[in-house]
C-alpha positions in Angstrom: 98.3 116.0 91.6 101.6 117.9 91.6 104.7 115.8 91.9 108.5 116.4 92.4 111.4 114.1 91.7 114.4 114.4 94.0 117.1 112.1 92.6 120.9 112.6 92.2 121.4 110.4 89.1 120.3 112.3 85.9 119.5 109.1 84.0 117.3 107.8 86.8 115.5 111.3 87.0 114.9 111.4 83.3 113.7 107.8 83.2 111.2 108.3 86.0 110.0 111.6 84.6 109.3 109.9 81.2 107.4 107.1 82.8 105.2 109.5 84.7 104.5 111.8 81.7 103.6 108.9 79.4 101.5 106.9 81.8 99.8 109.1 84.4 97.6 111.9 83.2 96.6 112.6 86.8 100.2 113.5 87.8 101.8 116.8 86.8 105.5 116.9 87.2 106.3 120.4 88.5 110.0 120.1 89.3 113.2 118.0 89.6 116.1 118.2 92.1 119.4 116.4 92.3 120.4 116.8 95.9 119.2 117.6 99.5 119.5 121.4 99.1 117.5 121.5 95.9 114.9 119.1 97.3 114.3 121.2 100.3 114.0 124.4 98.2 111.6 122.8 95.7 109.3 121.2 98.3 109.1 124.5 100.2 108.5 126.6 97.2 106.2 124.4 95.1 104.2 122.6 97.8 103.8 119.3 96.0 101.2 116.6 96.7 103.7 113.8 96.0 107.5 113.5 96.2 109.6 110.8 94.6 112.5 110.8 97.0 115.9 109.2 96.5 117.5 107.8 99.7 121.2 108.3 98.9 122.4 111.7 97.5 125.8 113.4 97.5 125.0 116.0 100.2 123.0 113.7 102.5 119.9 111.5 102.3 116.3 111.7 101.5 115.6 111.6 105.2 117.6 114.8 105.7 115.2 116.4 103.2 112.2 115.2 105.3 113.7 116.5 108.6 114.1 120.0 107.0 110.5 120.2 105.6 108.6 118.8 108.6 105.2 120.5 108.9 104.5 120.4 105.2 102.0 117.9 103.9 102.7 115.6 101.0 102.9 111.9 100.1 106.3 110.2 99.7 107.4 107.4 97.4 111.0 106.5 98.2 113.4 105.3 95.4 116.4 103.2 96.3 118.8 100.6 95.1 120.2 98.4 97.8 120.0 100.2 101.2 118.7 97.3 103.3 118.7 99.3 106.6 116.7 102.1 105.1 114.3 99.7 103.4 113.5 97.9 106.6 112.8 101.2 108.4 110.5 102.3 105.5 108.6 99.0 105.7 108.2 99.3 109.5 106.9 102.8 108.9 104.3 101.7 106.3 105.8 104.0 103.6 105.9 103.2 99.9 109.1 102.6 98.0 110.3 101.6 94.6 113.5 99.7 93.8 115.7 101.0 91.0 115.6 100.4 88.1 111.9 101.3 88.5 109.4 98.9 87.0 106.3 100.5 85.4 103.9 98.1 87.0 105.3 98.7 90.5 105.1 102.5 89.8 101.5 102.2 88.8 100.7 100.4 92.1 102.5 103.0 94.1 100.8 105.9 92.4 97.4 104.3 92.6 97.9 103.9 96.4 98.6 107.6 96.7 95.5 108.5 94.7 93.5 106.3 96.9 94.9 107.9 100.0 93.8 111.3 98.7 90.2 110.2 98.1 90.0 108.6 101.6 91.7 111.5 103.4 94.4 109.3 105.0 96.5 111.7 107.1 99.7 112.6 105.2 103.1 112.0 106.8 101.5 111.2 110.2 104.2 108.5 110.7 107.1 110.6 109.5 108.7 111.1 112.9 108.5 107.4 113.6 110.3 106.7 110.3 113.1 109.2 111.1 113.6 107.7 114.6 113.9 104.2 113.0 116.5 105.4 110.5 118.6 106.9 113.3 118.9 103.5 115.0 122.2 101.7 114.8 120.4 98.3 114.3 117.2 96.9 112.8 115.7 95.7 116.1 112.6 97.9 116.1 110.2 97.9 119.1 107.3 99.4 117.2 105.6 99.1 113.8 103.2 101.3 111.8 100.0 99.8 110.7 98.0 101.7 108.0 94.3 101.5 108.5 91.5 103.0 106.4 91.8 106.5 107.9 94.9 106.6 110.1 98.3 105.2 110.9 98.4 103.1 114.0 101.9 102.8 115.7 101.9 99.8 117.9 104.4 98.1 120.2 105.5 94.8 118.7 105.3 93.1 122.1 101.6 93.9 122.3 100.8 92.0 119.1 99.3 88.7 120.2 98.6 87.3 116.7 97.9 88.1 113.1 95.2 86.5 111.1 94.8 86.3 107.3 91.5 87.5 105.8 91.9 87.3 102.1 94.3 90.1 101.0 93.9 91.7 104.5 95.6 91.0 107.8 93.8 91.4 111.2 96.1 92.2 114.1 94.9 91.2 117.6 96.6 93.2 120.4 96.8 93.3 124.1 93.7 94.8 125.7 91.3 93.3 123.1 92.1 95.9 120.4 91.8 94.8 116.8 93.4 96.5 113.7 92.6 95.5 110.1 95.3 96.3 107.5 94.9 96.0 103.7 98.2 94.1 103.4 98.6 90.4 103.1 99.9 88.2 106.0 103.1 87.2 104.1 104.3 90.8 104.3 104.2 90.7 108.1 105.6 87.2 108.3 108.7 88.5 106.5 108.8 91.7 108.5 108.1 90.9 112.1 111.0 89.5 114.3 111.6 85.9 113.4 112.7 85.2 117.0 109.3 86.1 118.3 106.8 85.4 115.5 106.1 82.1 113.7 103.5 81.1 111.1 101.6 78.1 112.4 98.9 77.9 109.8 97.9 79.4 106.4 95.8 81.9 108.3 97.8 82.4 111.5 101.0 84.2 112.5 101.5 84.2 116.2 103.8 85.9 118.8 105.4 83.0 120.7 105.6 85.3 123.8 101.8 85.1 124.0 101.4 81.3 123.8 100.1 80.1 127.2 99.4 76.4 126.4 99.8 73.7 123.7 96.9 71.2 123.3 97.8 67.9 121.8 94.3 67.1 120.6 93.8 66.5 116.9 96.8 68.0 115.1 97.6 70.3 117.9 96.4 73.8 119.0 98.1 76.9 120.4 96.2 78.7 123.2 97.0 82.4 123.2 97.0 85.0 125.9 93.7 86.3 124.6 92.2 82.8 125.1 92.0 82.0 121.4 92.5 78.5 120.3 94.5 78.3 117.0 95.0 75.2 114.9 98.6 74.3 114.1 99.0 72.8 110.6 100.8 69.4 110.4 103.7 70.7 108.5 104.2 73.6 110.9 103.9 71.5 114.1 107.6 70.5 114.4 108.8 74.0 114.0 106.3 75.3 116.5 107.3 72.7 119.1 111.0 73.4 118.6 110.3 77.1 119.2 108.1 76.4 122.2 110.8 74.2 123.8 113.4 77.0 123.3 111.4 79.6 125.2 
């Protein structure tokens, strides 16, 4: 797998390059760039399989690079320090990222994901346009989210998410119209990511969209009846928070 590093800080470039060379025989580092212009030229010329892309550079951002190379197919692992707006957009777009200084274990996980994508033929950069649109927003109030499935990226309206259910290390999304999407990411990730004004964790297994609650049953510990007619148990320690949110609707 051919890889490029686009990173403006020389020390960070060298550190990442050394980590890759020492730990990943499957990855061949074919070039390094220090700004947007060099990044665009290297990607266009070398046609890499994977790009480690810094977000903030002197002559622009990593997203400027992506806009200029649209149409080319490669995997992306973003590298960043503290750009919270960019990080949220990246998470909503189901892209991988590493926080600097880069931890070797996190790097291993990110590269293993890329290698797995290549073996399962997951379409590369299918959600790139969605990411760029999110980054251009002035705020972090996104109306859509990307969900990576086994062989595609599903971009769904947040308002259409009725509920999310934990299934081990997977999350099952239940949407309007009876559609169901299984994602290989834990429920905690989406609890932290989805809008806190709309979504609430009512049980170890259940994260729900309060806009889809149609009834509250007082029997036993309490149950939420959702718009898809499912009856979900509310844990005792979550009950007060749920009722407070229900009363505020």
